[in-house]
N, C-alpha and C positions, 0 to 999 in steps of 0.2 A: 639149669645148671649150666650151659655154654654161656649165658648172658653173665652169670656171677663170674665165669672163668674170665671172659673179656673185660669185665670191669677191673678184676684183680690185675691182669696184665696192663690194661691201661694205668692203674695207679702206680704200680711198679715201675712202669717207663717215666712217669712224672716225678716220682721219687730219685730215680736215678738222674733225671734231669737236672732237679733242684740241686742234688749233692754235687752234681758237677761244677755248678754255678758256684755253689758255697766254697768249694776247694779252689775254683779258678779265681773269685775275688781274694780270699784269704792268701792265696799265692803272691798274686799282684800286689796286696797292699804290704804283705812283709817285704817283697823284693823291693817296692818302692821306700818303705820306711828305713831299710837298711841302706839305701842310696842316700837318703836326707841325712841319716846320721853320719854318713861318712863326710857330708858337706859342712858338718858342725851344727845342725839343727838339734835342740834341746828334746828330752824326753817328752816334755809336756805336749808341744807341739805334734810329736809322733803319735802321741796317744790319740789327738784330734784326728789323725790320719786312719786310725784303726776304728774309731767311733763312724767316721764317713765309711769303711768298709762294711761294718755291722748293719748300717743304714742300708748300703746297696743290697746286701743278702737280703734283709728283711723286704725290700722292694722287689726283688727278682725272684722271690721264692714264694712259697704259698704255706703259711702255718707258721706258730711262734716258735716251734722246736729248731727251726734253721736259725733263726735269730739268736735264741739261747746259744746253741753250739758255736754259732760266730763269736758271741761275746767270750765265751769260755775260752776258745782257741785264740782268740784275740790276747785275751790276759796271758796264756801260757807263752806264746810266741814273743809277745813283749818282754816278759820275766826272763825268757831264755835268752834273748838277745842283748837286750838294754839295761839289764840290772846286775849287779855283781853279787856273788860270783855267778857267771854264766850258767847255771843249773837252773832246775826247776823250785829249787829252794830260794827264799827271800831272806837276807841278813839285814837289809837296812829297813827301819821302821818306817821312813818317809815312803819307800816305794810301796811298803805294805798298805799304808792308808791310800797312796795315789792309785794302786791297782783294785783295791776294794772300791774307791769312788767310781775308777773309770768302768768297772764291772756294773755296779748299779746305773751309771748313766746309760751304759750300752745297752742294757736290759730294757730300761725304761724307753729309750729311743726305738729300739728294735720293736717293742710292744706298740708304741704309738704308730710307729710306720705301718705295721701290720694291720693295725685298726683302721688307719687310714686308707689303706688300700682296699681293705673289705668293705668299708663305707663308700668308696669309688665304684667299686664293683657291683653293691647293692645300688647304688645310684643309677649305674650304667643298666643293670637289668631293669630298674623301674621305669627307666625311659623307653627302654624296648617295649615292656609291657604296655606302658602307655600309648606308645605308637601302634602297637598291635590292636590295643583296644580301640584306637581312633580309626584304624584302618577297619575294623570290624564294625564299629559304629556307620561308617561310611557305606561299607558294604550293605548292611542292613538298610540303611537310608536308601540308598539306590535300589535295593530290591523292592522296597516299599513304594517308592515312587514309580518303578516299572510297573509294579502289581496295579496301582492306583490308576497310573496311564493306561495300562491295558484294560482296566474295567469302564475307565471313560471311554476309550476307544470303543470297547464291544457296546456300551451304552449309547453312544452317539450314532454308531452304525445300525444299531437296532432300531433306534428313533427314526434314522433318515431312511431306512430302507422300509419301515412299517407305513410313512405316509404315503409314498408313491403306490406301493404295494396295495394299500387301503383303497386308493384312488382306482388302480386297474381293475382290483375285484370287484368294487362297486359298479364302475362304469360296464365292465363286460357282464356283470351279473344283469344290468338292467337292459342291456342289448338281448342278452339270452332270454330273458323273462317276457319282456315287453316289446321286443324288436319289431313284430307283426303289428303292434298298434302305433309305433312311432313314425313321424314323418322322416324323410330323407335327411333333411337338415339337421334334426336332432342326433340321429345315428352318426353323421358325418363329425357332428360337434364331439360326441363321446369318442368316436375313433380317435379324432386329434388328441383328445385329452389322453387316452390310453397311450397312444405313440410319445407324446410329450413325458409322460410319467416312465415310459419304457428308456427313452433316452436319458433321462435322469438317472436312472437306475445303472444303465451301462458306464454312463459317466463315473459314477462314485465307484463302481466296481473296477473300472480302469485305473482311476487313482489308487485304489488300495493295492491294485497289483502292482503297478509301477512302484509305489513307496515299498512293497516288499521286495522288489527287484533292488532298489537302489540301498535298502538297509542291509541286504545281504551282497552288495557289491556285485550284483549279476547283471547290473543296467548296461546293455550292449547298444552303442550308437552306430548305425550304419549310415554313414554320410554320402551322400551324390548330390548332384547339382539340381536344386528345386526353384521353381518361379515362386516369387513372393506373392504375386497375386493369385496364383492357385491355392497356396496354402492358406491364404486368408478367407478365399471363398468356401475353401473346405472346412474351415473352422466355423464359419457362418452358418453353413447348412446344418451343423449339428445342434445349434442353439436357436435355430429360427422359431422352434414352437415356444420356447421358454422366455423369449424376450418380449412378446406380448405387444403392448402398447409403446414400448420404448423405441425411440427414433435412434436408429444405427446410421452414423455417417461414415463412409469410407474415403481417406485421403492417402493415395499412393501415386508416385511418380508415372507418367505416361511410359516411360521407357521401361523394358522388361529388365528386372534384377534376378539374376541368378546368385543363388547362395548354397555352398556346401553345408548340407544339414541332413539330419533324419526327418524327412517330410512328416511322418507319423507322429513323431514325440514334439516337433514344434507346433503341430495342429493341436496337439493336447494341451500345450502350454497356453495358446491363444483361447482354447475353448475355457481352461481355467480361469484366465483373466477375464473373460467376457462372462462367465457365470459368476465371478465375484463382483463385477460391474452390476450385473442385473440384480444381484441380490441386495445392493448397497443404493439403490435409484428407486425414485418412485416410478409408476407406471406410465408417467407424462414426461420422464425425463429422459436424456440423451446420453448415447455412447458412441465414441469416436474411436476407429482404427485408424492409426496414421503409420505410415513408413518413410523413413528418411535415408537417402543414402549418403553414407559416410566415405571418407578417403580409402578406407580399406574394409569396409563393412556395412552393414545396414541397421538401423534403429527401428524396432517395433513397438508401439505404444498405444495403450488402451486407457481411454479418458472417459470419465463420465462427471455428471453434475450432482452426485449424491452426497452422502453425508462427510465423506473424505475419511481420513485415517486418524483413527485415535491417537493421542500422543503417547498414552501408557503402552502402547503396544508397537508403536513406530519402528523402534529399534529391532524389534523382534519378529517382524510380521511375517518373515520368510521361514520361521521355526516351524517344527511340527506342532499341530495341536493347538495353534493360536487363531482363536475366533472372537468376533464381537457381534453385537446383535444388529442384524440387518434392519433396513427401513421396512421393507415389505415382509411381513410374517409368513405370507403364503410361500415364499420361496425357501424357507428353512434356513436354518443357521450354519449347518455344515458341520463338518468335523475336523475342519483346520489342516487339511493335508494338501489341498490344491496348491496354494502359493510355494509351500515347501517342494513339491515336486516341481514347480516351474523352476525354481532355483537350481535345483539338482540337474535338471535336463540342460538348461542354459550353460550353467558350469560344465555340464560335460562335454558341451560343443565348443568350449574355449571362450564363451562370452560373459557378460556381466548383467545383471538384472537388479533394478532399483524401484523403490516406490516413494511418491511424494504428494503433497496435497497441492492443487490447482490455486492460484490466486483467486480465480472466478468462484471457486467452490468444488468441492468433488474432489476425485484422486485421479492421479496418473500412475499407472505401472508402464513401466518400458524395461526392453532388453535389446542387447546389442549382439549381433552376430557377426563374426569376421567372414569375409568371402572365403578364405582359405581354411577356415577352422582353427585360426592362431590369432591372439591378441596383437595387435601392432604394439611397439615398443612404448609409445606415447601413452596407450590405455592401460599398460601393467602397472 
């Protein structure tokens, strides 16, 4: 009942508004026509003015009735003001025919104008509906892609967790069941394997936690002066067991370089880049870690002689969940978070990161950190 009452009140307000527009347009038209008549303008031209008034009423209101009322009012006003005698009766036969044709023309014009306006309104509503449908389709598509990405992520994480956990479970079970029958060298070898797989798991969990912080906007960078050499050595200690037969070269300046950074996060960046290099090089390959002092910062680079970067993913290699097949199957494919995390951390430090293929073969990932945490103007 309340809704019905509100709707009726709403309709009455609009009816009053449209009636006011009709009266205003008719008044203005009558005054202007009277002025033109005083200037000697003929009745036929004044009738055109009334037709324009009827069209304006039809355009500015909603409904055929207002156009019909405007047409009848126009005929009556014209008859009273511009035909002899100046009453609502007509004595001149030509004026009768003129007014009849005017009334017909006004009604037809009003009808067409209302139809045109209704068609425009329908077209506008259809366009809005189409936009809403498009937005809804985009929302559904985004939700499906998000769900697909979530499923892929869970699948990848499950796969990547299962591999090292299986190795840890197998090695620890072998030690527990046959440790008294094994020589020390075999036990130490199994212990190293367990430690290597555990380090890999820690690295995976660290990447997932960092990406969660980045996506939620809770990544906090706590900068303080750190020695570049210490950061690199710290990162190398984490991948010592995973690099196996690969030859790792270190090229850093002799003088100590201090950079404002969150040491733990930059160590994570270097670990991810080293892990990426290990995955895409053979066991007899080499990896080079290099730092170069720039006028206002330091360049860090990790190079390898592996397969290089595929052209199809080169432009989006730092996006989330972008992966490609590694050279060594034993290293695992990964879930495609490492490089995305690298970019987010370096960007949070006010630096830049890039990836390119080496002319000699292999890939080079390098990033720049400014001394004071801000890019110089020439780098921006």
